[in-house]
C-alpha positions in Angstrom: 95.8 81.9 87.1 99.2 80.9 88.4 102.3 83.2 88.7 105.2 84.2 90.9 106.8 87.5 91.5 109.1 89.3 94.1 107.4 90.7 97.2 109.2 94.0 96.8 107.9 94.5 93.2 104.4 93.4 94.1 104.2 95.6 97.2 105.5 98.6 95.2 102.9 98.0 92.4 100.1 97.7 94.9 101.2 100.9 96.6 101.1 102.7 93.3 97.5 101.6 92.3 96.2 101.5 95.9 95.8 105.3 96.1 93.3 105.1 93.2 91.0 102.7 95.1 87.7 104.2 96.0 87.4 104.9 99.8 83.6 105.4 99.8 81.6 104.2 96.8 78.2 102.9 95.9 80.0 100.3 93.7 81.7 98.0 96.2 84.0 96.4 93.6 85.9 99.7 93.2 87.3 99.0 96.7 89.1 96.0 95.0 92.3 95.8 93.0 92.2 94.2 89.6 94.9 91.6 88.9 95.6 90.1 85.5 98.4 87.6 84.7 99.4 88.1 81.0 102.5 87.0 79.2 105.5 87.8 81.5 103.9 90.4 83.7 101.2 91.0 86.3 98.8 93.9 85.5 97.4 95.7 88.5 94.6 98.3 88.2 92.4 100.4 90.5 89.8 103.1 90.0 87.5 105.4 91.9 85.6 106.1 88.7 87.2 109.6 88.4 90.8 108.4 88.1 92.2 105.0 87.2 95.8 103.8 87.7 97.3 100.8 86.0 100.7 99.4 86.8 102.7 96.4 85.4 104.9 94.2 87.6 107.4 91.7 86.2 106.3 88.2 86.9 106.8 84.5 85.9 103.4 83.6 84.5 102.5 79.9 84.2 98.8 80.3 83.7 97.0 83.5 82.6 93.9 84.7 84.3 92.3 87.6 86.2 90.5 88.4 89.4 89.8 91.3 91.7 90.8 91.3 95.4 90.0 93.5 98.4 92.6 96.3 98.2 93.2 97.0 101.9 93.5 93.4 102.8 95.8 92.5 99.9 98.1 95.6 100.4 98.5 95.0 104.1 99.2 91.3 103.8 101.7 91.6 101.0 103.5 94.4 102.7 103.9 92.3 105.9 105.6 89.4 104.0 109.4 89.1 103.8 111.2 90.2 100.7 111.0 86.8 98.9 109.2 85.1 96.0 105.4 85.2 96.2 103.3 82.5 94.5 99.8 83.5 93.5 97.3 80.8 92.4 93.7 81.0 91.4 92.0 77.6 90.5 90.2 77.7 87.2 86.6 78.9 87.7 87.3 79.7 91.4 87.3 83.0 93.2 89.6 82.2 96.2 93.2 83.3 95.6 96.1 81.5 97.4 99.2 83.6 98.2 102.2 81.7 99.3 105.7 82.9 100.3 108.0 80.4 102.0 106.3 79.3 105.2 103.6 82.0 105.0 100.3 81.6 103.1 96.8 83.1 102.9 93.5 82.6 101.1 91.6 85.7 100.0 88.2 85.7 98.5 88.0 87.7 95.3 85.3 89.0 92.9 85.1 88.0 89.2 87.2 90.3 87.1 84.3 90.8 84.6 82.5 92.8 87.2 85.3 95.4 87.5 84.6 98.7 85.7 86.5 98.9 82.4 89.6 101.2 82.5 88.9 103.9 79.9 91.0 103.8 76.7 92.1 107.3 75.6 92.5 107.1 71.9 93.0 110.0 69.4 92.9 113.6 70.3 96.0 115.6 71.1 99.2 114.0 72.3 102.5 115.4 73.7 105.3 114.7 76.1 106.8 116.6 79.0 110.1 116.2 80.8 109.4 114.6 84.1 111.4 117.1 86.2 109.7 120.1 84.5 106.2 118.6 85.0 107.0 117.8 88.6 108.1 121.4 89.4 105.0 122.7 87.5 102.6 120.6 89.5 104.3 121.4 92.8 104.1 125.1 92.2 100.4 125.2 91.3 98.5 122.2 92.9 98.5 123.6 96.5 96.6 126.7 95.4 93.6 124.8 93.9 90.4 124.9 95.9 89.8 122.1 98.3 86.0 122.5 98.5 84.1 121.6 95.4 81.4 124.3 95.6 82.9 125.6 92.3 84.2 122.4 90.6 86.4 124.2 88.1 88.5 125.7 91.0 89.1 122.2 92.3 91.0 121.6 89.1 94.2 122.9 87.4 93.7 124.7 84.1 96.1 123.2 81.5 96.6 125.1 78.3 98.7 123.4 75.5 99.8 125.9 72.9 102.8 125.7 70.6 105.7 124.6 72.8 104.1 125.8 76.1 102.0 124.1 78.7 100.5 126.7 81.1 99.3 125.3 84.4 97.1 127.6 86.5 95.2 127.1 89.8 93.1 129.5 91.9 90.8 129.2 95.0 89.4 132.7 95.0 92.1 134.0 97.4 95.2 133.3 95.4 96.4 132.4 91.9 99.4 130.3 90.8 100.5 130.2 87.1 103.5 128.1 85.9 104.7 127.6 82.3 106.3 124.4 81.2 108.2 124.0 78.0 107.2 121.1 75.7 110.0 119.3 73.7 107.9 119.6 70.5 104.9 121.8 69.6 101.4 120.6 69.8 99.3 120.5 66.6 96.5 122.7 68.0 95.8 124.8 71.0 93.9 122.8 73.7 92.6 123.9 77.1 91.3 121.4 79.7 90.8 121.4 83.5 92.5 118.4 85.2 91.4 117.6 88.8 94.0 118.8 91.2 93.8 115.4 93.0 94.9 113.7 89.8 97.9 115.9 89.3 98.9 115.6 93.0 98.8 111.8 92.6 100.7 112.0 89.4 103.4 114.2 91.1 103.8 111.4 93.7 104.4 108.9 91.0 106.9 111.2 89.2 109.3 110.8 92.2 111.9 108.6 90.5 110.8 109.0 86.9 113.5 110.1 84.5 111.8 109.4 81.1 109.5 112.0 79.6 105.8 111.7 80.5 103.4 111.1 77.6 100.1 113.1 77.8 97.1 112.3 75.7 93.8 114.3 75.7 90.9 112.6 74.0 88.9 114.3 71.2 85.9 115.1 73.4 88.2 116.7 76.1 86.6 114.4 78.7 89.6 112.3 79.6 93.3 112.6 79.9 96.0 109.8 79.9 99.4 110.2 81.6 101.9 107.5 80.6 104.9 106.9 82.8 107.4 104.0 82.9 105.3 100.9 83.8 102.4 103.1 85.0 99.4 104.7 83.3 97.0 107.2 84.9 93.6 108.0 83.3 91.5 110.8 84.6 88.1 112.3 83.9 88.4 116.0 83.1 86.4 118.8 84.8 83.9 120.3 82.4 83.4 124.1 82.5 85.2 127.4 82.0 88.2 128.4 84.1 88.2 132.1 85.2 90.1 134.5 82.9 93.0 134.6 85.4 95.2 137.0 83.3 92.9 139.9 84.4 93.9 139.2 88.0 97.6 139.5 87.6 98.6 143.2 88.1 100.5 144.7 85.2 102.6 147.0 87.3 103.7 148.0 90.8 104.6 151.0 92.9 106.9 149.0 95.2 109.1 146.0 94.5 111.1 144.3 97.2 113.7 141.6 96.5 114.6 139.4 99.4 115.9 136.0 100.5 113.3 133.2 100.3 114.6 131.4 103.4 114.5 134.6 105.6 111.1 135.6 104.2 109.7 132.2 105.0 111.2 132.3 108.5 109.5 135.6 109.5 106.3 134.4 107.9 106.4 131.2 110.1 107.2 133.3 113.2 104.2 135.5 112.5 102.0 132.5 112.0 102.5 131.6 115.7 100.6 134.7 116.7 98.5 135.0 113.5 96.7 131.7 114.4 94.7 133.6 117.0 94.4 136.8 114.9 92.5 135.7 111.9 95.6 134.4 110.2 96.7 138.0 109.3 100.3 139.0 108.8 101.0 142.7 108.1 104.0 143.6 105.9 105.6 147.1 105.8 108.1 147.6 103.1 110.6 150.5 103.7 113.1 151.7 101.1 116.7 152.1 102.2 118.6 155.4 102.5 121.8 155.9 100.4 124.0 153.5 102.3 121.5 151.4 104.2 119.4 148.6 102.7 115.7 148.6 102.6 113.7 146.3 104.8 110.5 144.4 105.3 108.8 144.2 108.7 106.3 141.4 109.3 104.0 141.6 112.3 101.1 139.6 113.7 98.8 140.4 116.6 96.5 138.3 118.7 94.6 140.4 121.2 94.6 138.1 124.2 98.0 136.6 123.6 100.4 139.2 122.2 102.2 139.9 119.0 105.5 140.0 117.2 107.5 142.1 114.7 110.3 140.6 112.6 112.5 142.6 110.2 114.8 141.4 107.3 116.8 143.3 104.7 115.4 143.8 101.2 116.4 145.5 98.0 113.5 147.9 97.7 112.5 149.8 94.5 109.8 152.4 94.9 108.0 154.0 97.8 107.1 152.7 101.2 104.2 150.3 101.1 101.9 148.3 103.4 99.9 145.1 102.7 98.4 142.3 104.8 98.1 138.7 103.7 96.7 135.5 105.1 100.0 134.1 106.5 99.1 130.5 105.5 99.0 131.6 101.8 102.3 133.5 102.1 104.1 130.6 103.8 102.8 128.0 101.4 104.1 129.7 98.3 107.5 130.5 99.8 107.9 126.9 100.9 107.6 125.5 97.3 110.1 127.9 95.7 113.5 126.4 94.8 115.1 129.8 94.0 117.1 131.6 96.7 115.5 135.0 96.1 112.0 136.3 95.5 110.4 139.6 94.5 107.3 140.9 96.2 105.4 143.5 94.1 102.8 145.7 95.7 100.6 148.5 94.4 98.2 149.5 97.2 97.1 147.9 100.5 93.8 146.9 98.8 95.4 145.5 95.5 96.7 142.0 95.1 100.4 141.3 95.9 102.5 139.4 93.4 105.4 137.0 94.2 107.9 136.1 91.5 111.0 134.0 92.0 114.2 135.7 90.8 116.1 134.1 88.0 113.2 132.5 86.2 110.2 134.0 84.3 107.9 131.0 84.2 106.1 131.4 87.5 103.9 134.0 89.1 101.9 133.8 92.3 99.2 136.4 93.2 97.7 136.7 96.7 94.6 138.8 97.5 95.2 141.2 100.4 93.4 141.2 103.7 91.7 144.4 104.8 93.0 145.6 108.1 93.3 148.7 110.3 96.8 150.1 110.1 
């Protein structure tokens, strides 16, 4: 194998696939990155057996070939090189790769490419494409609400339902629920529901940073794997098997009180409350008060920590309905408010023991439900 490529391009490619490298694995070679010189490009691939990322980097290839190299070592060395041409050479039949850039060179021992786990090929099944910006917003608004612990594996994933020209993404961790609808440019042939690991979509979201072209999505016939194809990058992920909870039953169909308020102000008083809520079980109490004829309504947020003190913050709100009280975990409230792009949000409340609903004003494709905390008022 003999090729040359720019340090900037190689470093970017290694950064893309590097996050799919296994950190702890019973299969040591999954801590390596696969390199293959083919035609006029260098193929890079990494896998942790749940997710695999492949990236293509432009290169001048003199001799084709392949090898795997230790990921951490390769990434750190290449990133430390100046932005210049890097020559990569592997003698025929050998396993020691030489990297040379100007006056800098290194020799790295690799492992035969044939020992690397094959990257799954997703063929057949259902295929569609999604605008990159719409998918990025959808992932941002649901991924944070997925469960971190994997005691219930389905909740560590995001439920993706493809039907007609809609893609519904939903996540829940038992305390909150986020549902976002993305419009598809063209309808899918049949309704398909799969559970994609939240880690996969979070990583995909990172890769979508400067993507402008639509993202191709392919689900295989067995609904066991999904392929996401970006410009010069492919991500293949195993899907989570099981049934996602019927989340539509959790979303309240009505409310007795609805408050419309500024997202930035609501986030500010939530963060103020979190300073005290840290030592008070994370509880923020919200009291919604309708306005009189000429005065606006208001929301008062308060948090109390017995040994430290407490705070009360008030902001104006447009209130429809009667006075209401509800308590939330302040972390959940702050997290949802911080991902909204809209300037105003509606908080819908029924009773102190019923879920609260947050809906951004101006769009109808997102709903967030937070379970209440039971407190003494």
